[in-house]
C-alpha positions, 0 to 999 in steps of 0.5 A, a space after each residue: 542455529 534454531 530459528 524461531 517458529 515466528 520467523 519460519 512462518 514468514 514467507 519470502 517477499 516474492 516482489 523483492 525476489 523478482 526485483 533482484 532478478 530484474 536488477 541482475 538482468 538490467 545490468 546485463 542489458 544496460 547498454 543495449 537498445 532495450 534497457 530494462 523498464 521496471 514496472 514491478 515496484 510500487 514506488 513513485 518515480 517522483 521524490 520529495 519536493 524541493 520544499 521538503 528537501 529544504 526543510 530536512 536540510 535546515 533541520 540538520 543545520 540547526 541541530 534538530 536531530 535528537 529524539 522526539 517523543 515516541 508519538 511524534 512531533 506535536 507540530 506534525 500531528 497537528 499538521 496531519 490533523 489539519 490535512 484530514 479537516 481540509 482534504 476530507 472534511 473529517 475532524 481527527 484530533 491530533 491527540 489520536 494521531 501517532 507518527 511512526 517509522 513508516 506505515 510498516 511500523 504503524 501496522 506492527 504497533 497496531 497488531 501487537 496492541 490488539 492481536 493475541 495468540 490464535 486471534 484471526 484477522 479477516 483479509 481480502 484475497 488478493 491483498 498486500 502480503 506484508 499485511 498478513 505477515 504483520 498479523 502472523 508476527 503478532 502470533 495471530 492468523 490472517 484468514 484470506 477470504 477470496 474476492 472477485 472482480 464483481 466486488 472490486 476485489 474487496 470484502 463485502 459485509 456478507 463475506 465478513 459475517 459468513 467468515 466470522 468465527 469465535 476466533 475472529 478478532 477483526 478485519 484488515 482492509 486496504 482502500 485503495 488496495 495493493 495490488 488492485 488499486 480498487 477502493 471499498 464502496 463507502 456504503 459497503 465499508 459502513 456495513 462491514 464496520 457495523 458487522 465488526 462492531 456487532 461482534 466486538 471486533 476491530 476494523 483496521 484500514 490501510 489507507 496509504 494510497 488514500 491521497 492517490 484517489 482518482 474517483 469522486 465516488 471513493 477517496 473518503 477516509 474510513 475515519 469518517 465512520 466513527 472514532 473506533 476505526 483504526 487507520 494506517 497511513 504513510 508519507 511514502 506514496 502520495 507524499 513521495 517520501 518512500 525512503 524517509 520511513 515515515 507514517 502515522 496511525 490514527 487510533 481511538 483515544 484510549 489506545 494511544 497510551 498503549 501504542 505509545 508504550 510499545 513505540 517507546 520500547 520498539 522504535 524510541 521515535 520516528 526519524 527526527 529529520 524526516 518529521 521536520 521535513 514532513 512539516 513542509 508537506 502541508 504547505 500550500 505550494 507543496 500540496 499544490 505540487 502533490 496534486 499536480 503529481 496526482 493528476 500525472 498518476 491518473 493520466 498514466 492510468 488512463 493511458 496504460 489500462 486501455 493499452 493493457 486491455 488492447 494487447 490481451 492483458 485484461 484488467 477486470 476492474 479499472 483501478 480508482 486509486 494508487 498506481 497499479 494494474 491487476 491484469 489477467 495474463 491467462 491468454 498471454 500465458 497461452 500465447 507464450 507457452 507458459 503455465 502461470 503468471 510466475 513464469 510469464 513474469 520471467 518470460 516478459 523480463 527476459 524477452 521484452 526487458 519489462 519487469 512486472 510482479 507475478 500474483 503469487 505474493 498476494 494470495 491464493 485466489 486465482 492469483 496465479 492468473 494475474 500480474 501486477 503492473 506499477 504505473 508509478 513509472 514515467 509516461 515514456 516508460 509506460 508507452 515503451 513497455 506497452 509497445 514491447 509487450 504488444 510486440 511480444 504478444 503479437 
């Protein structure tokens, strides 16, 4: 069978390949004194709060399960608009919000609407692998620009200007970022957007971890810049609804009919039950619970980053958001006699029963030196993982 060139361009998602190996080993050691601790997948250990679960049950009971309009329930678009106003002090009209089947659908819709064959999109290296594959699936090319700890592993306006060519269509940024958990300085983001606008390009910002910001210096939505920024967001991370597959997209008003037309044909609409459930996310009691959980994520970060540094897994930039630690394992590889983070991840999995993600998924700029830890697991698991890693590396 002939496979399309488009499909052939998509690399394996190595995070999931490692996860399969970790799950297989976990079954073997399930009854041992040291069952597997999973710090590899970026999924909150919290699930949807009771209010959200109850809203889903009620929508099913009353038969509110049929198609919605492709852009989503009007009431949900209004709730999201209100959240931007109260949480960030930014006016985002509901008419510019399109509810999608997860942030993945939002990224696909944005790329299909804006990228033509041969267009290039600038992205930081390291960055979330699926983002560059969305560009590739739209017949564009993701151009990875190496970043350093000094720039918080984020692009700068100078880098964007230097990398821009006649084929460049725009930038796809993430703030906070996966895998580093770092955000773009708001002033630098303004400068980047100005460069992009001067070239007539597009600024796409993946903000799915925006609700999980821990530093007042960051945590502001890119939508505060102007109405030409395109923001991708999700109910998965801050709202703890990963398997519900619900997200949204904020676009310039003129782009809404284009996105709607694509969404009608590709997805019909997002999950109706998930949309009705998500209405409950914005109730005061539910938001208070999300803020309590955000504080817990911060406490986990505040424990685990120093613990990693103390055992020789240096985290060069303290994450200001999300729930990741991007750790340099060079010294640890030398101790264990392995050559890179890929081998390190499997060695740690085998000997310490701790699953982590090697850096190869996230780019090519020294990513073989780094591993990504997810701190979305419980504090007990993080303490135990730190003890096991410390014992192994000592």
